[in-house]
C-alpha positions in Angstrom: 0.0 0.0 0.0 1.2 3.5 -0.8 1.5 5.7 2.2 2.4 9.3 2.9 2.1 9.4 6.6 1.2 12.8 8.1 0.1 12.0 11.6 2.7 13.6 13.8 2.1 17.1 12.4 -1.6 16.7 13.0 -0.9 15.9 16.6 1.4 18.8 16.9 -1.4 21.1 15.7 -3.8 19.5 18.1 -2.0 20.9 21.0 -1.8 24.4 19.5 -5.5 24.5 20.4 -5.7 27.4 22.7 -9.2 28.0 23.9 -9.8 30.7 26.5 -9.1 29.2 29.8 -12.0 29.8 32.3 -11.2 31.1 35.7 -12.5 27.8 37.2 -9.8 25.1 37.3 -7.4 27.6 35.6 -4.3 26.0 37.1 -5.4 22.5 36.5 -6.1 23.3 32.8 -2.6 24.8 32.4 -1.1 21.6 33.8 -3.1 19.5 31.3 -2.0 21.6 28.4 1.7 21.3 29.5 1.3 17.5 29.8 -0.2 17.2 26.3 2.4 19.5 24.7 5.2 17.4 26.3 3.5 14.3 25.1 3.7 15.7 21.5 7.4 16.5 21.9 8.2 13.0 23.1 6.0 11.5 20.3 7.9 13.4 17.6 11.2 12.1 19.1 9.7 8.5 18.8 9.8 8.2 22.6 6.4 6.6 22.7 6.7 5.3 26.3 7.1 8.8 27.6 4.5 10.2 25.3 2.0 7.6 26.5 2.7 8.2 30.2 2.2 12.0 29.8 -1.0 11.5 27.9 -2.3 9.1 30.6 -1.7 11.8 33.2 -3.4 14.4 31.1 -6.5 12.1 30.7 -6.7 11.5 34.5 -6.4 15.2 35.3 -9.1 16.0 32.6 -11.5 13.5 34.2 -10.8 15.1 37.6 -12.0 18.5 36.5 -14.7 16.9 34.2 -13.6 19.0 31.2 -14.9 17.3 28.0 -12.6 19.3 25.7 -9.4 18.1 27.4 -10.8 14.6 27.8 -11.4 14.5 24.0 -7.8 15.8 23.3 -6.3 13.3 25.7 -8.1 10.3 24.1 -7.1 11.6 20.6 -3.4 11.8 21.7 -3.6 8.2 23.0 -5.2 7.1 19.7 -2.3 8.7 17.7 0.3 6.9 19.8 -1.3 3.5 19.4 -1.9 4.0 15.7 1.7 4.9 15.2 2.7 1.6 16.9 0.3 -0.4 14.7 -2.2 -1.0 17.5 -5.0 0.1 15.2 -7.9 -1.6 17.1 -7.0 0.2 20.3 -6.4 3.4 18.4 -9.9 3.3 16.9 -11.3 2.8 20.5 -9.6 5.9 21.7 -10.6 7.9 18.7 -14.2 6.9 19.1 -14.1 8.0 22.7 -12.5 11.2 21.7 -15.3 11.8 19.2 -17.9 11.2 21.8 -16.5 13.8 24.1 -15.9 16.2 21.2 -19.6 16.1 20.3 -20.4 17.3 23.9 -18.5 20.5 23.3 -19.4 20.7 19.5 -16.0 22.1 18.5 -15.2 22.1 14.8 -11.4 22.0 15.3 -11.7 18.9 17.5 -13.9 17.3 14.8 -11.2 18.1 12.2 -8.4 16.5 14.1 -10.3 13.4 15.2 -11.8 12.7 11.8 -8.4 13.1 10.2 -6.8 10.6 12.6 -9.7 8.1 12.1 -9.0 8.4 8.4 -5.3 7.7 9.0 -5.9 4.6 11.1 -8.4 3.0 8.6 -6.1 3.9 5.7 -2.6 3.3 7.1 -3.6 0.0 8.8 -5.3 -1.2 5.6 -8.5 -1.8 7.5 -10.8 0.0 5.0 -9.2 2.5 2.7 -12.5 3.8 1.4 -13.7 4.4 4.9 -10.5 6.2 5.6 -11.1 8.4 2.5 -14.6 9.2 3.8 -13.1 10.3 7.2 -10.5 12.5 5.5 -13.3 14.2 3.5 -15.0 15.0 6.8 -11.8 16.3 8.3 -11.3 18.5 5.2 -14.9 19.8 5.5 -14.2 21.1 9.1 -10.8 22.5 8.1 -12.5 24.5 5.3 -15.2 25.6 7.8 -12.7 27.0 10.3 -10.5 28.4 7.5 -7.3 26.8 8.9 -4.9 27.0 6.0 -2.3 24.6 7.4 -4.9 22.0 8.4 -6.5 22.3 4.9 -3.1 21.5 3.3 -2.5 18.5 5.7 -5.9 17.0 5.1 -5.6 17.4 1.3 -2.1 15.6 1.4 -3.6 12.7 3.4 -6.6 12.4 1.2 -4.4 12.4 -2.0 -2.2 9.7 -0.4 -5.3 7.5 0.3 -6.5 7.9 -3.3 -3.0 6.9 -4.5 -3.2 3.7 -2.4 -6.2 2.5 -4.4 -4.7 3.5 -7.7 -6.9 6.6 -8.1 -3.9 8.7 -9.1 -5.8 11.3 -11.2 -8.3 12.0 -8.4 -5.5 12.2 -5.9 -3.3 14.6 -7.8 -6.4 16.9 -8.3 -6.8 17.1 -4.5 -3.3 18.6 -4.0 -2.9 20.4 -7.3 -3.9 23.8 -5.9 -1.6 23.7 -2.9 1.5 21.9 -4.3 3.6 25.0 -5.1 2.7 26.8 -1.9 3.6 23.8 0.3 6.9 23.1 -1.5 7.9 26.8 -1.2 6.5 28.0 2.2 5.3 24.9 4.0 6.7 23.5 7.2 9.5 20.8 7.1 6.9 18.0 7.7 4.6 19.4 4.9 7.5 19.7 2.4 8.6 16.2 3.2 5.2 14.7 2.8 4.4 16.7 -0.4 7.8 15.5 -2.0 7.0 11.9 -1.0 3.5 12.2 -2.5 4.7 13.7 -5.8 7.4 11.0 -5.9 4.7 8.3 -5.6 2.7 9.9 -8.4 5.6 10.3 -10.8 6.5 6.7 -10.2 3.0 5.7 -11.3 3.4 7.6 -14.6 6.9 6.1 -15.2 9.0 9.2 -14.7 11.8 7.5 -12.8 14.4 10.3 -12.5 11.8 12.9 -11.4 10.3 10.5 -8.9 13.8 9.8 -7.4 14.5 13.5 -7.1 11.3 13.9 -5.0 12.0 10.8 -2.9 15.6 11.8 -2.1 14.4 15.4 -1.2 11.8 13.9 1.3 14.6 11.5 2.6 16.9 14.4 3.3 14.2 16.4 5.2 13.3 13.3 7.3 17.0 12.6 8.1 17.7 16.2 8.9 14.8 16.5 11.3 15.0 12.9 12.7 11.5 12.0 11.5 12.2 8.3 12.0 8.7 7.0 11.4 8.4 9.1 8.3 11.8 7.8 7.1 10.6 4.2 7.4 7.6 5.2 5.1 10.0 6.9 2.6 12.2 3.7 2.5 9.1 1.5 1.9 8.0 3.7 -1.0 11.6 3.6 -2.5 11.4 -0.2 -2.3 8.2 -0.2 -4.3 9.7 2.4 -6.7 12.8 0.2 -7.5 10.7 -2.9 -7.8 8.4 -1.0 -10.3 11.5 -0.1 -12.4 13.0 -3.7 -12.0 16.0 -2.7 -10.0 16.0 -5.5 -7.4 19.4 -4.8 -5.8 18.4 -1.2 -4.8 15.0 -2.5 -3.6 16.8 -5.0 -1.3 19.1 -2.2 0.0 16.1 -0.1 1.0 14.2 -3.1 2.5 17.2 -3.6 4.8 17.0 0.0 5.9 13.3 -0.4 6.6 13.9 -3.5 8.8 16.8 -1.9 10.6 15.0 1.3 11.5 11.7 -0.4 12.4 13.5 -2.5 15.0 14.7 0.7 16.6 11.4 2.7 16.4 9.0 -0.1 17.1 10.9 -2.3 19.6 9.2 -5.2 21.4 9.7 -3.5 24.7 7.9 -0.4 23.6 5.0 -2.5 22.2 4.7 -4.4 25.5 4.7 -1.1 27.4 1.9 0.1 25.2 -0.3 -2.9 26.0 0.4 -2.5 29.7 -0.4 1.1 29.5 -3.7 0.4 27.7 -4.7 -1.9 30.6 -3.7 0.8 33.1 -5.8 3.4 31.2 -8.8 1.1 31.4 -8.2 0.7 35.2 -8.0 4.5 35.5 -11.3 4.8 33.6 -12.9 2.3 36.0 -11.5 4.2 39.0 -13.0 7.4 37.7 -16.3 5.7 37.2 -16.2 4.2 40.6 -15.4 7.6 42.1 -18.4 9.1 40.4 -20.6 6.2 41.7 -19.3 6.9 45.2 -20.1 10.6 44.9 -23.6 9.7 43.8 -24.0 7.3 46.8 -22.8 9.9 49.2 -25.4 12.4 47.9 -28.0 9.6 48.2 -27.2 9.0 51.8 -27.3 12.7 52.5 -30.7 12.9 50.9 -32.0 10.1 53.1 -30.9 12.0 56.2 -32.7 15.0 55.0 -35.9 13.0 54.1 -37.5 13.4 57.5 -37.2 17.1 57.3 -38.6 16.9 53.8 -41.6 14.9 55.1 -42.4 17.5 57.7 -42.0 20.2 55.2 -44.2 18.3 52.8 -47.0 18.0 55.4 -46.8 21.8 56.0 -46.8 22.5 52.3 -49.7 20.1 51.8 -51.8 22.1 54.3 -50.8 25.3 52.6 -51.7 23.8 49.3 -55.1 22.8 50.5 -55.8 26.3 51.7 -54.5 27.6 48.3 -56.8 25.1 46.6 -59.8 26.4 48.4 -58.8 30.0 47.5 -58.2 28.9 43.9 -61.6 27.3 43.7 -63.2 30.6 44.8 -61.1 32.5 42.3 -62.1 30.1 39.5 -65.8 30.7 40.2 -65.2 34.4 40.2 -63.1 34.1 37.0 -65.9 32.0 35.3 -68.3 34.8 36.1 -65.8 37.4 34.8 -65.3 35.3 31.6 -69.0 35.2 30.9 -69.1 38.9 31.2 -66.0 39.3 29.1 -67.3 37.0 26.4 -70.5 39.1 26.3 -68.4 42.3 26.1 -66.3 40.7 23.3 -69.4 39.8 21.3 -70.6 43.4 21.7 -67.1 44.6 20.6 -67.2 42.3 17.5 -70.7 43.7 16.6 -69.4 47.2 17.1 -66.3 46.5 15.0 -68.5 45.1 12.2 -70.7 48.1 12.5 -67.7 50.4 12.4 -66.3 48.6 9.3 -69.7 48.8 7.6 -69.9 52.5 8.5 -66.4 53.1 7.1 -67.3 51.3 3.9 -70.5 53.3 3.6 -68.5 56.5 4.2 -66.1 55.6 1.4 -69.0 54.8 -0.9 -70.6 58.1 0.1 -67.4 60.1 -0.5 -66.9 58.4 -3.9 -70.5 59.0 -4.9 -70.7 62.6 -3.7 -67.4 63.5 -5.4 -68.6 61.9 -8.6 -72.0 63.7 -8.5 -70.3 67.0 -7.7 -67.6 66.7 -10.4 -70.1 66.0 -13.1 -71.9 69.4 -12.9 -68.7 71.2 -12.1 -67.3 69.9 -15.4 -70.4 71.5 -17.0 -70.0 74.8 -15.1 -66.3 75.2 -15.8 -66.7 74.1 -19.4 -69.7 76.4 -20.1 -67.8 79.3 -18.5 -64.8 78.7 -20.8 -67.2 78.5 -23.8 -68.7 81.9 -22.9 -65.3 83.5 -22.5 -64.2 82.0 -25.8 -67.3 83.1 -27.7 -67.6 86.5 -26.1 -64.2 88.0 -25.8 -65.7 91.3 -24.6 -66.7 89.5 -21.3 -63.1 88.5 -20.6 -62.9 91.1 -17.7 -66.4 90.5 -16.4 -66.2 90.2 -12.6 -69.2 88.0 -12.6 -67.7 85.4 -14.9 -64.4 85.5 -13.0 -66.3 84.9 -9.8 -68.2 82.1 -11.3 -65.1 80.4 -12.6 -63.2 81.0 -9.3 -66.2 79.6 -7.3 -66.3 76.5 -9.5 -62.6 75.9 -9.1 -62.8 76.5 -5.4 -65.6 74.0 -5.1 -63.6 71.5 -7.2 -60.6 72.0 -4.9 -62.8 71.3 -1.9 -64.1 68.1 -3.5 -60.5 67.0 -4.3 -59.4 67.7 -0.7 -62.2 65.6 0.8 -61.4 62.7 -1.6 -57.7 63.1 -0.9 -58.1 62.9 2.9 -60.4 59.9 2.6 -57.8 58.1 0.4 -55.1 58.9 2.9 -57.1 57.6 5.8 -57.8 54.3 4.0 -54.1 54.0 3.0 -55.0 53.7 -0.7 -52.3 56.0 -1.9 -49.2 54.4 -3.5 -46.4 56.6 -4.6 -45.6 56.5 -8.3 -42.1 56.7 -10.0 -42.4 59.0 -13.0 -39.7 61.2 -14.7 -40.5 64.9 -14.3 -38.9 68.3 -14.6 -38.8 70.0 -11.1 -38.6 73.5 -12.5 -41.5 73.0 -14.8 -43.7 71.6 -12.0 -42.9 74.5 -9.6 -43.4 77.0 -12.4 -46.8 75.4 -13.3 -47.8 75.8 -9.6 -46.7 79.5 -9.7 -48.8 80.2 -12.8 -51.8 78.4 -11.2 -51.9 80.6 -8.1 -50.6 83.9 -9.7 -54.1 85.3 -9.5 -54.0 85.1 -5.7 -50.7 86.9 -5.6 -52.1 89.6 -7.9 -55.2 89.9 -5.8 -53.2 90.3 -2.5 -50.5 92.5 -4.2 -47.8 90.0 -3.3 -44.3 89.5 -4.8 -44.1 85.8 -5.7 -40.5 84.5 -6.4 -38.9 81.1 -7.2 -35.4 80.1 -6.2 -34.3 76.7 -7.6 -30.8 75.3 -7.0 -29.0 74.9 -10.4 -27.2 71.8 -9.0 -30.5 69.9 -9.1 -30.7 67.6 -12.2 -33.2 68.7 -14.9 -35.1 65.5 -14.7 -35.9 63.5 -11.6 -37.8 60.3 -10.9 -40.6 60.3 -8.3 -44.3 61.0 -7.6 -44.6 64.5 -9.2 -48.4 64.6 -8.5 -48.1 64.2 -4.7 -45.2 66.7 -4.7 -47.4 69.2 -6.6 -50.2 68.6 -4.1 -47.9 69.4 -1.2 -46.4 72.5 -2.8 -49.9 73.7 -4.0 -51.4 73.5 -0.5 -48.4 75.3 1.1 -48.1 78.0 -1.5 -51.8 78.6 -1.6 -51.8 79.0 2.2 -48.8 81.4 2.1 -50.4 83.6 -0.5 -53.8 83.5 1.2 -52.4 84.8 4.5 -50.0 87.4 3.0 -51.0 90.8 1.7 -48.7 93.4 0.3 -45.8 91.1 1.1 -43.5 88.5 -0.3 -43.8 84.8 -0.9 -40.8 82.7 -2.0 -40.5 79.0 -3.0 -37.0 77.6 -2.7 -35.6 74.3 -3.7 -32.0 73.5 -2.6 -29.9 70.3 -3.1 -28.9 69.1 0.4 -27.0 65.9 -0.3 -26.6 63.0 -2.8 -26.6 59.3 -1.7 -25.9 57.1 -4.7 -28.5 58.0 -7.3 -30.8 59.7 -4.8 -30.8 63.5 -4.6 -32.2 64.9 -1.4 -33.9 68.3 -2.0 -35.0 70.7 0.7 -38.1 72.7 -0.2 -39.0 76.0 1.7 -42.1 78.0 1.3 -41.5 81.4 3.0 -43.8 84.3 3.4 -44.0 87.6 5.2 -47.7 87.2 6.2 -49.6 87.3 9.5 -47.7 84.4 11.0 -48.9 81.7 13.4 -49.0 81.8 17.1 -46.6 79.3 18.9 -49.5 77.6 20.7 -51.2 76.9 17.4 -48.2 75.2 15.7 -49.4 71.7 16.5 -53.1 72.5 16.0 -52.9 73.6 12.3 -51.9 70.1 11.1 -55.1 68.6 12.4 -58.1 67.9 10.0 -60.8 70.6 9.7 -58.9 73.0 12.0 -58.7 76.7 11.2 -57.1 79.3 13.5 -59.6 81.9 14.5 -58.9 85.2 12.7 -60.7 88.2 14.2 -59.6 90.8 11.6 -60.6 89.0 8.4 -62.5 85.9 7.3 -60.2 83.5 5.4 -61.9 80.8 3.4 -60.9 77.2 3.6 -61.7 73.7 4.8 -58.8 73.2 7.2 -57.7 70.1 5.3 -54.7 71.5 3.4 -52.0 71.2 6.0 -53.3 67.8 7.2 -53.0 66.5 3.6 -49.5 67.9 3.4 -48.4 66.2 6.6 -49.9 62.9 5.6 -48.5 62.9 2.0 -45.0 63.7 3.4 -45.1 60.6 5.6 -45.5 58.6 2.4 -42.1 60.1 1.3 -40.6 59.2 4.7 -40.4 62.9 5.4 -42.0 65.5 7.7 -42.9 69.1 7.5 -41.1 71.7 9.7 -42.6 75.0 10.8 -41.0 78.3 11.8 -43.4 81.2 12.4 -43.8 84.4 14.3 -46.9 86.5 14.5 -46.8 89.6 12.2 -43.4 88.6 10.9 -44.0 85.6 8.6 -44.0 81.8 8.3 -41.6 79.2 6.8 -42.6 75.6 6.0 -39.8 73.3 5.0 -39.4 69.6 4.2 -36.9 67.3 2.4 -37.6 64.6 -0.1 -35.2 62.2 -1.9 -35.7 61.8 -5.7 -33.9 59.4 -8.0 -31.8 60.6 -11.0 -31.2 58.4 -14.0 -29.0 60.1 -16.6 -29.9 57.6 -19.4 -33.6 58.0 -19.0 -33.2 61.8 -18.8 -31.4 61.9 -22.2 -34.1 59.7 -23.7 -36.8 62.1 -22.4 -34.9 65.1 -23.8 -34.5 63.5 -27.2 -38.2 62.5 -27.4 -39.6 65.9 -26.3 -42.3 67.0 -28.8 -42.2 70.7 -29.1 -45.4 70.9 -31.1 -48.4 68.7 -30.1 -50.6 70.2 -32.8 -51.3 68.0 -35.9 -52.3 68.7 -39.4 -54.6 65.6 -39.4 -58.3 66.1 -38.9 -59.1 63.4 -36.3 -62.6 62.0 -36.1 -63.6 61.4 -32.4 -66.6 59.4 -31.1 -67.9 60.8 -27.8 -70.1 58.5 -25.7 -71.8 60.7 -23.0 -75.3 60.6 -21.6 -75.2 64.1 -19.9 -76.4 66.8 -22.3 -74.4 69.6 -20.7 -71.3 67.6 -20.7 -71.9 66.7 -24.4 -72.0 70.4 -25.3 -68.8 71.1 -23.3 -66.8 68.1 -24.7 -68.0 68.8 -28.2 -66.9 72.5 -27.9 -63.5 71.4 -26.6 -62.9 69.0 -29.4 -64.1 71.2 -32.2 -61.9 74.0 -30.8 -58.8 72.0 -31.7 -59.8 71.4 -35.4 -61.1 67.9 -34.7 -64.5 66.5 -35.7 -66.7 64.5 -33.3 -69.8 62.5 -33.2 -71.8 62.3 -30.0 -74.0 59.4 -28.9 -76.0 59.0 -25.6 -75.2 55.4 -24.6 -73.1 52.3 -25.2 -75.4 50.6 -27.7 -75.5 53.7 -29.8 -71.7 53.7 -29.8 -71.6 50.1 -31.1 -73.9 51.1 -34.0 -71.9 54.2 -34.8 -68.6 52.2 -34.9 -70.2 49.8 -37.4 -71.3 52.6 -39.7 -68.3 55.0 -39.5 -64.5 54.9 -38.9 -63.2 56.8 -35.9 -59.7 57.6 -34.8 -60.5 57.5 -31.0 -63.4 57.0 -28.6 -64.0 59.2 -25.5 -66.1 56.9 -23.2 -68.1 58.0 -20.2 -68.2 55.3 -17.5 -71.4 55.9 -15.5 -74.2 55.6 -18.2 -77.7 54.1 -18.3 -78.5 50.8 -20.2 -74.9 49.7 -20.4 -71.8 51.3 -18.7 -68.6 52.3 -20.2 -66.6 49.2 -19.1 -69.1 46.7 -20.7 -69.3 48.9 -23.8 -65.5 48.8 -24.2 -65.5 45.0 -23.8 -68.1 44.7 -26.6 -66.0 47.0 -28.8 -62.9 44.9 -28.2 -64.9 41.7 -28.9 -65.7 43.0 -32.3 -61.9 43.3 -33.0 -61.9 47.1 -33.0 -58.5 48.3 -31.7 -58.8 52.1 -31.9 -57.8 53.9 -28.6 -60.5 54.3 -26.0 -60.1 57.0 -23.3 -62.4 56.9 -20.2 -63.9 60.3 -19.3 -65.2 60.0 -15.7 -65.9 62.0 -12.6 -64.7 59.0 -10.5 -61.3 59.1 -8.9 -58.7 57.6 -11.3 -57.5 55.0 -8.8 -61.0 53.7 -8.2 -61.6 52.8 -11.8 -58.0 52.1 -13.2 -58.0 48.4 -12.7 -61.5 47.9 -14.3 -60.6 50.3 -17.1 -57.4 48.3 -18.0 -59.2 44.9 -17.8 -62.0 46.2 -20.0 -59.5 47.3 -22.7 -59.4 51.0 -22.2 -56.1 52.8 -23.0 -56.2 55.8 -20.7 -58.3 57.7 -18.2 -59.2 61.5 -18.0 -60.9 62.7 -14.8 -63.5 65.4 -15.2 -63.2 68.3 -15.1 -59.8 68.6 -17.0 -57.8 71.1 -18.8 -58.4 71.0 -22.6 -54.7 71.0 -23.3 -54.3 67.8 -21.3 -57.1 66.1 -23.3 -55.5 67.2 -26.6 -52.1 65.7 -25.5 -53.7 62.4 -24.4 -55.6 62.1 -27.7 -52.6 63.0 -29.8 -50.3 60.5 -27.9 -52.8 57.6 -28.0 -53.4 58.0 -31.8 -49.7 58.3 -32.5 -49.0 55.2 -30.4 -51.7 53.3 -32.4 -50.3 54.5 -35.7 -46.7 53.5 -34.7 -47.9 50.0 -33.5 -49.8 49.5 -36.8 
């Protein structure tokens, strides 16, 4: 059998195991460590008698302090000594005992050593090489787990040697291929010696005689220099096989003589007899330890008998106390049963109240949804008719009555939107979107929308936007606009003959997220310190004696709630008759590639030379007039029908470029009408025109086959843009 023995180095490493020594038995543990280290030294000098005696003392001392880790190490050392002296059966017994105690402390380093040594005894003693390979693999697993470089090298060398012994040379050389150069250059003397021997065995197998002898002689020199006698025997044995392989019997006989001569010195009969005697003595020591433990248990038992009388007396007293407690417990149980009955009744009432509250909440949501729809529908007509009058009668452009009418309608629409918004926030139905937008454009749009308030109150309205902020950001621009619109409207409303400024500053950049601080600063009437908390509550307005300021008291509540969705919060600084500053910080993403794509695809002119033919499906007569006027005002033609069935007939008779579909109609609603249109194979774009909130109908609209949604009332320019985009998309797809 081919062998590249590597046990002594493993044992040496075993005793480099330095766990933190506990304060308890500290001196005893130091003594055990010294005994084990001395045993290693004697073992490496082939002084097995001394090594055995020291290991026995270490084992006895380990049992004395009942330390499982040191017991495992002591048994492992004994196993190594017996294995080296070819007492494999006894070695396996000691290794098994070591493994049993190692499992009690569950230490990966111990597992590595013991499994490695078990592999060696099964392999070197030719008991079961395949079993030895399995143990080596376990040892390598734990070496990799504890990331012990030296131990990984040793386990790989032993595993490769075992593979060589069963003529699996290709598998064996693969195991050490990655560590060969490192070991030969920087390895310890033992490692270099074993690696040279291993490569010599391999080169012999592939008939490279000169190269093999170079490696054998290098290993021999290292062993002779360091007096590694047991290793030297192994090297001589492999040289005998080498010369037999290449049919040089004289040299084989010479090295066989060296094997016999050195073996008589290393493994003398006296030493082997001493090992057997020592094994018997170890067993006796084990029995003594067990007997000592039994005696300790017996002493404790006798002591417990003496204490039993006192225990009986105490038991009687405790029994009496327990009976009293049992009586008390019985009364408590009765009281608890009564309390449970009352609690169960209260729980049933709470469940009913919860169900009633949930039903009320659902009814509230339905009511808010219905009332906002019913209010938006006529508001669409009011705003639309007002715009028609202003378009057809330019001379009424400065009419205070028409301006008041338009303002009142927009104010009412704002009120409806606020109520819907606060309801959605309460029900947690708002999910932030990620859209690309231009921050400067959004703030400018808000400025233009509220310019009339600034003019009315004679305010100077300014914007200050940090130029370091990227042109295009990614985030929920709609919610940001709602926050800014509420804060800017408030600032202008409570400032007269003063200044209002909107500022946006880049505070920091983390990765691709740009954190922007927004400030809305005014020189208005200010807010008293005691009202700072109050103003963020719903439907709360600070009492103003001098002047009546209109409002629902929802704006700042909406601002605070929306900012929580951005993981932010609003900060307030204010002093009466000096001014107010609201500030908050939001992080937006920046994607340079997407920004370039947006810039390249910007359409400067949304107008078209084509005359689009639009089908409008709307049951409300006033809304029909408004929608028709908006469409015809943009050089498009339209056909208006009152319900879905009429729309199906119109589509059969005439070709249209796009359909504007109302949702809430008699006979058949907009969703079902759209499904019937799609069932006919008609693929023209269909845009929902509805007074419902967009989130409420989006899922149904998409599943029905609609392409987009416009919420009434809307700006005509937005409708034109949606129509243009949808038709262009359809044309490009076709």
